[in-house]
Every structure is written in C-alpha cells, then in structure tokens.
N, C-alpha and C positions, 0 to 999 in steps of 0.2 A: 556136449560139444559147444564151444563158444558161438555166439551169433554174430552176424555182420555188424551189429550195432554195439557190441562190447567195446568199451573204451577204458583202457588202463593207463593211469598216470600218477604222478606224485604231486600233491598239492600242499601249499604252505598256507597256514591260517594265522591271521593276526588278531589283535585285540578288538577289531571292529566287529560288531554284532552282525550276523547274517541270518537270513531266513528264507526258505523256499521248499517246494516239493517238486516231484517229477514223476513221470509215468513209468519209470523203470526201477529196478532194484539198484541201490547204491551200497557198496560194501567198502568199509573203511578199516584200515589197520594202522595203528599208531606206530610211527617210526621215531619220533622225537617230540618232546614236549607233551602237553596235555590239551586235548580238545574237549570243551564242554558242549554237550548236546542236550537238546530237549526234543523228544520225539513223541508226538501225540500227548503232550502234557506230562511225560515221564522223563526225568533227568537221567543222563548217561555221561560217563566220563571216560574218554579214550586216552589212556596213557600209552607209553611204549609197550608194544606187545598186545595191547587190548584191541578189540575190534567190535564191529557190529554190522548187522544187515538192516538197512532201512527199506521197508517194503514200498512198493509203488503207491503213490498217492498220499503217503504220510508226510505231513508238513513237519519240518524240523528246523530248529534254531541252533546256531552254532557260534562258538567264539573260542579263539585260541588263547592259551595261557603261556606267555613267553613265546619263544621260537617253536612253532608247532608244524610238523610235517606228517602227512599220512599218505599211505598208498591207497588210492581210490579206484574202484572199479564200478563203472556204470554198465549195467547189464540188463538185457531183456530175457535172459535164460530162465525159464520157469523152475529149473532145478534148484535155484537159490531159495525157493519157498521151503525146501526140505532142510536147509542149513540151520544149525543151532544159532542162537543169538550171539554167542561168544565163540571165538575161534579156538581150535585145539592149539597146544603149545608149539606144534610143528609149523604153524603158519608164520610166525615171526621170522625165522631164518629165511623162509621162502620169500616173504615180503621184502626183506632187506636185499636179497639177491635180485628180485625183480626191479626194485628201485634203482639199484646200481646198473642193471642191464638197460633200463630205460634211459638213464643219464648218459650211457654210451651209445644210445640209439641203435641197439641191437634189434633187428627186425623180428627175430623169433620171440623175443620177450613180449612184443605186442601181439604176435600171432597166437602164441600158446599160453601166455601168462594167465589169461582168464580161466582157461581149463585147469591149469595147475593149481590156481588159487582155490577153485571150487573143489577139486579133488582133495586138497589138503584140509579144507574147512569141514567137509562133510564127515560126520562121525562114522566109525566102523559100523558094519551091519549089526544092529542090536538084536535082530531076530534070528541070528544064526543058530541059536540053541534049538529053535523049532525044527530045524532040519535034522536034529538028532533025536526027534521024537518027543521033546519036552513041550507040553502045552503052554500057551501064553496065560499069564494071570489076567483075568478080565478087569477092565477099568470101569468103576462105577462113576460115570461122568456126571450124573445128577448129584451124587454125594460130594464129588470134587467141586462142583459149582457152588454147593452150599457152603463148603469150607472156604471158598474164595470170598463169599459174601461177608464172612466174619473177619477177613484178613486184608481188606483193601487198604488199610492204613499202613501196611508194611510194604517196603520196596521189594515186591516178589520177583524172583528169578525163575528160570525154567527148572533149575535144580531144586528150588523150594517146592514147586508144584509136584515135580517127579517124586520127591521123597514121600509125599502123601499117598502115593499108589505103589510105593516100594520098587521104583524103577530108577535107573540112572537117567541123567538129563538127555543123553543121546537116545536111549530106549524110548523115553516119553516123547521126544521129538518125532521119532519115526511112527510111533503109535498114533499120535495126535494127527499127523499128516494122513495116515492111512484110514483112521476111523472117523475123524472129524473134518477132513479136507482142508485143514488150516495148519499153519505153523503154530507152535505153542503161544507165541506172542499175539498172533492174529486171533487165536481162540480166546486168549485172555481178554483182549480188547472187546471181542464179541460178547463175552459174559458180562464184562463191566457195563457195556452199553445196555444190555438186556435188563440187568438189575437196576440200572439208573432209570430206564423207562418204567419199570414196575413201581419204583419209588415215586416218580413223578405222577403216575396214575393214581397212587394212594393219596395224593395231595401234598406231598412234601415240597418245600420250596426248592428252587434251583440251587441255592446256597447249601442247604442241608443235604440234598441229594449228592452234590459234588463232594461234600465232606465224607459222607458215608461210602461213596463209591471210589474214593481215593484220587479224585481229580485235583490238580493243584489249585484250581480256582473255578468259580461258576462259569466264567467265560470259556475255560477249557472244555467244560462239559457241553455247553451250548454249541461250541464249534464242532465237537465230535458228533453230536446229534445232527447238526446241520449237514456235515459231510456224509453221514449215513443216509440221510434223506435224499441228498443229491445223487448218491450212487444207487439208491434203492429204486 
C-alpha cells in the first residue's frame, strides 16, 4: 500500500549536471530521451522503458541527454527494497498511462499510481515451486562473495550474479532479500565495501584498493567508506 509520503510526477532533465541524495526510495522510468546516472560510483543509463530504484541515502549524479522525461516516484514504502533493479517490460505501458493521467490531473493517478507501479515492478513469486514440494537450491553465499572478488572490474548486474547460482534475476532478488536482508544491489555494495576494507587492512593503497574493488576512483571509495562509518 502506498504511504502518505509517496509522490508521483513527471520530471524533465536537461544537460545541466545535478547531484543529490534523499532519505526515501526514488524510482525512475524513462519516458523520452536518455538520463545518465551515477549511483554510488556506478554508472547507469535510463533510456525509454528503462528504469531503476535508487535506495535511500545513495548519492546520485544525473544529467539528461537531449529532451529527457522520466516518471519519478519518491516513496517511503519499504516494499521497494524487494524490487529488482530493472523493471519488467510491463512497466513502460503503465508508466506512459500514469504520465498521461498526471498531465490530465486525474486524482486517482496520484492516489493509486504508486501502488500500481510497485505491483507491476515486483517480479512474480519466484518461490512458487516450493509450494509444490520442490526444495530450494541452497546458495553458497561465501563462494558467491569469492566470485565477486574476481569480477569487480565488470559492470555486474543482478542477472550476472543470479546466473552463478543457477537462478533467474527475480528468484535471486527474492532469495537475497529473504536470506541476507538486502536487495541484490545493497548486498553487492556491502560485499564490495567489506572486501575493500580487507584490502586496506593488508596495506594496499586507496588507489589500488579502488581499482581492485571496481570503484570508479579513489575518491568514490573513500566517500563510500565515509558514508558507511557515518551510518554505522
């Protein structure tokens, strides 16, 4: 159910660079043009039909390429922590409908739009086969973490990680939330930081640690460590 603080609107982004963070989830769906994002040091591109979920507290830089419009939802609903980082294909038609409804100032678009977007974004129940008596395949989280340490140089997606444990992206998202208490991207950031701390404890320089852990720059690593210390 949407919260009293959910805010759904359509925003236009220009070529001017912007940067901020916020204490709520921010969900973006591309309607027109291309929005360049950098979230916690990782680049994302939101073209038409693409989307992303920015977790609370994650600083992100943004810049539009050409005429850029996005459907944007600011939400405090914790259910968004269970959403995959990318929307299902069914989200774009809904986003276009909601954008048109908002332009017509239809009250129900603002009242129920957030709930509809969440329902469309969340993957189907990936654990339904368990109800039919089929056991879950266990995830070796330690081995998966070790695999990550050798692949930080690649732009990893949820699907990439899920393939390592023979699951779909939606299945891995649900298992990660249930077993680790994090969304896949939150778990990924936690592993990256943990391995960066180990590297620094071994005496590696900030620059070499950032390179090995896949941060775009030493300053991105120090900022991530500083944020973690502030929240810890």
